[in-house]
C-alpha positions as CSV (number, residue, x, y, z in Angstrom):
1,X,0.0,0.0,0.0
2,X,1.5,3.3,-1.1
3,X,0.3,6.3,0.9
4,X,1.5,9.6,2.2
5,X,2.9,8.8,5.7
6,X,1.5,12.0,7.1
7,X,-2.1,11.3,6.0
8,X,-4.5,8.9,7.9
9,X,-6.3,6.2,6.0
10,X,-9.5,4.5,6.8
11,X,-9.1,0.9,8.1
12,X,-11.9,-1.5,8.8
13,X,-12.1,-3.3,12.2
14,X,-12.0,-7.0,11.2
15,X,-12.2,-8.4,14.8
16,X,-12.1,-7.2,18.4
17,X,-10.5,-9.5,20.9
18,X,-11.0,-8.8,24.6
19,X,-8.2,-9.7,26.9
20,X,-9.1,-7.8,30.1
21,X,-11.6,-5.2,31.1
22,X,-9.4,-2.4,29.8
23,X,-7.2,-4.1,27.1
24,X,-8.6,-5.2,23.7
25,X,-6.9,-6.2,20.5
26,X,-8.3,-4.5,17.4
27,X,-7.6,-6.5,14.2
28,X,-7.3,-3.8,11.5
29,X,-7.4,-4.3,7.7
30,X,-4.0,-3.5,6.3
31,X,-1.9,-4.5,3.3
32,X,1.7,-3.5,3.4
33,X,5.1,-4.0,5.0
34,X,5.3,-3.8,8.8
35,X,7.7,-5.1,11.4
36,X,7.0,-6.2,15.0
37,X,7.8,-3.3,17.3
38,X,6.6,-0.6,14.9
39,X,3.5,1.4,15.7
40,X,0.6,3.1,14.0
41,X,-1.1,6.4,15.0
42,X,-4.8,5.5,15.5
43,X,-7.2,8.4,15.3
44,X,-10.9,9.3,15.4
45,X,-11.9,12.6,14.0
46,X,-12.8,15.2,16.7
47,X,-11.3,13.0,19.5
48,X,-7.6,12.9,18.5
49,X,-5.0,10.2,18.0
50,X,-2.8,7.8,19.9
51,X,0.3,5.8,19.1
52,X,-0.3,2.0,19.3
53,X,2.2,-0.8,18.9
54,X,1.7,-3.6,16.4
55,X,1.0,-6.8,18.3
56,X,0.3,-9.1,15.4
57,X,0.9,-9.2,11.7
58,X,-1.1,-11.0,9.0
59,X,-1.2,-10.9,5.3
60,X,-4.2,-8.6,5.2
61,X,-4.3,-7.2,8.7
62,X,-2.4,-5.9,11.7
63,X,-3.3,-6.3,15.4
64,X,-3.2,-3.3,17.6
65,X,-3.6,-4.0,21.3
66,X,-5.0,-1.0,23.1
67,X,-5.4,-0.1,26.7
68,X,-8.3,2.1,27.7
69,X,-6.6,5.0,29.5
70,X,-8.0,8.3,28.1
71,X,-10.3,10.1,25.8
72,X,-9.0,8.7,22.5
73,X,-8.7,5.1,23.6
74,X,-12.0,5.3,25.4
75,X,-13.7,6.3,22.2
76,X,-11.9,3.6,20.3
77,X,-13.4,1.1,22.7
78,X,-16.8,2.2,21.5
79,X,-16.0,0.8,18.0
80,X,-16.8,-2.8,17.0
81,X,-16.2,-5.3,14.2
82,X,-17.3,-3.7,10.9
83,X,-16.6,-0.2,12.1
84,X,-13.6,1.8,11.0
85,X,-10.7,3.7,12.5
86,X,-8.1,5.9,10.9
87,X,-4.5,4.9,10.9
88,X,-1.3,6.4,9.7
89,X,2.0,4.6,9.6
90,X,3.6,2.3,10.3
91,X,6.3,4.3,12.0
92,X,9.6,3.8,13.8
93,X,12.2,1.1,13.9
94,X,10.9,-2.4,14.5
95,X,12.6,-5.6,15.5
96,X,14.9,-6.9,12.7
97,X,14.5,-10.7,12.6
98,X,18.1,-11.1,11.3
99,X,19.4,-10.0,14.7
100,X,17.9,-13.1,16.2
101,X,18.0,-15.8,13.5
102,X,20.4,-18.7,14.2
103,X,20.8,-17.7,17.9
104,X,19.3,-18.6,21.2
105,X,16.7,-16.0,22.0
106,X,15.4,-14.8,25.3
107,X,12.3,-12.5,25.4
108,X,11.4,-10.9,28.7
109,X,8.2,-8.8,28.8
110,X,6.4,-7.0,31.5
111,X,2.6,-6.3,31.3
112,X,1.6,-4.5,28.1
113,X,5.3,-4.7,27.0
114,X,4.4,-8.1,25.6
115,X,2.4,-6.4,22.8
116,X,5.3,-4.9,20.7
117,X,7.4,-8.0,21.0
118,X,4.5,-10.5,20.4
119,X,5.1,-10.5,16.6
120,X,8.7,-11.8,17.3
121,X,7.4,-14.5,19.6
122,X,4.7,-15.5,17.1
123,X,7.2,-15.7,14.2
124,X,9.8,-17.8,16.0
125,X,7.2,-20.1,17.7
126,X,6.3,-21.1,14.1
127,X,9.9,-21.2,12.9
128,X,11.9,-22.7,15.8
129,X,14.3,-24.2,13.3
130,X,15.6,-20.7,12.7
131,X,16.7,-20.5,16.4
132,X,19.0,-22.4,18.7
133,X,16.3,-22.3,21.4
134,X,13.9,-19.7,22.8
135,X,12.6,-18.7,26.2
136,X,9.8,-16.3,27.0
137,X,9.4,-14.8,30.5
138,X,6.2,-12.7,30.8
139,X,5.1,-11.0,33.9
140,X,1.7,-9.5,34.8
141,X,0.3,-7.9,38.0
142,X,-2.4,-10.5,38.5
143,X,-3.9,-13.5,36.6
144,X,-6.7,-11.2,35.5
145,X,-4.2,-8.9,33.7
146,X,-2.7,-11.6,31.5
147,X,-2.7,-10.7,27.8
148,X,-2.9,-13.2,24.9
149,X,-3.8,-16.1,27.2
150,X,-4.7,-18.3,24.3
151,X,-1.4,-17.7,22.6
152,X,0.5,-18.9,25.6
153,X,-0.8,-22.4,25.0
154,X,0.6,-22.4,21.5
155,X,3.9,-20.8,22.5
156,X,4.4,-23.4,25.3
157,X,4.4,-26.2,22.7
158,X,7.3,-24.6,20.8
159,X,9.5,-23.0,23.5
160,X,10.2,-22.6,27.2
161,X,7.6,-20.3,28.7
162,X,7.6,-18.8,32.2
163,X,4.4,-16.9,33.0
164,X,4.5,-15.1,36.3
165,X,2.3,-12.7,38.3
166,X,3.2,-10.2,41.0
167,X,0.5,-11.4,43.4
168,X,-1.3,-14.7,43.5
169,X,-4.9,-15.8,43.4
170,X,-5.7,-19.2,44.8
171,X,-6.8,-20.6,41.4
172,X,-3.9,-19.5,39.3
173,X,-1.5,-21.9,37.5
174,X,1.0,-19.1,37.0
175,X,4.3,-18.8,38.9
176,X,4.6,-16.0,41.4
177,X,7.2,-13.2,41.5
178,X,8.9,-10.6,39.4
179,X,10.5,-11.6,36.0
180,X,13.9,-10.7,37.3
181,X,14.0,-13.6,39.8
182,X,13.9,-16.2,37.0
183,X,17.0,-14.8,35.2
184,X,19.7,-16.5,37.3
185,X,17.8,-19.8,36.9
186,X,17.9,-19.8,33.1
187,X,19.7,-22.7,31.5
188,X,21.2,-21.0,28.4
189,X,23.4,-23.0,26.1
190,X,25.9,-20.1,25.4
191,X,25.3,-16.9,27.3
192,X,27.9,-15.0,25.3
193,X,26.0,-15.6,22.1
194,X,22.4,-15.5,23.5
195,X,20.3,-12.6,22.2
196,X,17.6,-11.0,24.4
197,X,14.7,-8.6,24.0
198,X,13.4,-6.7,27.0
199,X,10.2,-4.7,26.9
200,X,8.2,-3.2,29.8
201,X,8.1,-0.2,32.1
202,X,11.5,1.6,32.4
203,X,12.3,0.3,35.9
204,X,11.5,-3.2,34.9
205,X,13.8,-2.9,31.8
206,X,16.5,-1.4,33.9
207,X,16.6,-4.2,36.5
208,X,16.1,-6.9,33.8
209,X,18.9,-5.8,31.6
210,X,21.2,-5.5,34.6
211,X,20.2,-9.1,35.5
212,X,21.1,-10.3,32.0
213,X,24.5,-8.6,32.1
214,X,25.1,-10.1,35.5
215,X,24.7,-13.7,34.1
216,X,27.0,-13.0,31.2
217,X,24.9,-11.7,28.3
218,X,26.7,-9.1,26.1
219,X,25.3,-5.6,25.9
220,X,25.4,-5.6,22.1
221,X,23.1,-8.7,22.1
222,X,20.3,-7.0,24.1
223,X,17.4,-5.1,22.5
224,X,14.8,-2.9,24.2
225,X,11.6,-1.1,23.1
226,X,10.9,2.3,24.7
227,X,7.5,3.7,23.9
228,X,6.8,6.2,26.6
229,X,6.0,9.8,25.7
230,X,5.5,9.2,22.0
231,X,2.9,11.5,20.4
232,X,3.0,12.6,16.8
233,X,5.1,9.7,15.5
234,X,7.1,11.7,13.0
235,X,9.5,13.7,15.1
236,X,7.7,17.0,14.8
237,X,6.2,17.7,18.2
238,X,9.3,16.9,20.2
239,X,7.3,15.3,23.0
240,X,9.4,12.1,23.0
241,X,12.8,13.8,22.6
242,X,15.2,12.7,25.2
243,X,18.6,14.5,24.9
244,X,19.3,14.2,21.1
245,X,17.1,11.1,20.6
246,X,13.6,11.1,19.2
247,X,12.0,7.9,20.4
248,X,9.4,7.8,17.6
249,X,12.1,8.1,14.9
250,X,15.2,6.5,16.4
251,X,13.2,3.8,18.1
252,X,11.0,2.6,19.6
253,X,13.2,-0.4,19.2
254,X,16.8,0.2,20.3
255,X,19.9,-1.9,20.8
256,X,20.6,-1.6,24.5
257,X,24.0,0.0,23.8
258,X,22.1,3.0,22.4
259,X,18.9,2.8,24.4
260,X,20.2,2.4,28.0
261,X,20.2,6.1,28.6
262,X,16.4,6.2,28.1
263,X,15.9,3.9,31.1
264,X,17.3,6.4,33.6
């Protein structure tokens, strides 16, 4: 699809998937190139727009997992299958699969941080022959906050999966605790060659990346996604500028060697 990147285009809602009371995935009609970790600006005339990460990629659609947190996202939640939203994008740097092919891959995600990296997990769960092994550690506040619950069943058949929650309910089958406590227990084949992706709140990413360095992973083999403060998506408003870095243009996916300053 060729379009002016500054102009929104109408996209039909093909499906709405409810995960929690405030987090839904909107499957939007889309034909074109897109990478996991990129994002679209989603808009509704008279209400505004919001940057939303791509959480799934198909031949004729993209998944946008949205949390209801304000005026724009609240209005989006009033839309249903068959309705339309306006999109512009995709924007930003995504995850380049070549950085992870042929290597052991570790993905650690906290909460909604699983959304931007989900496309990577989906891809390699169906192409495990392209890796030397893969582990997913995903942490949520409670069992009721877990996103993509049905996908976890599929992922567990292909890779090592650790699903953990901060606090326990009596009926949960999840493990309990922060994602960082599972890092020292990892049985990695070759820590110096293992690649890792870490996505979540800044504090979680800061402690997680330090934990990975402590067990022997190399800085240049770690990738992060930093999405806070993004607004216009094209580097014009300056809202996401940190020092000389525009998160929407230079990221949101960064090698840790370049993105570590964003975690302070």
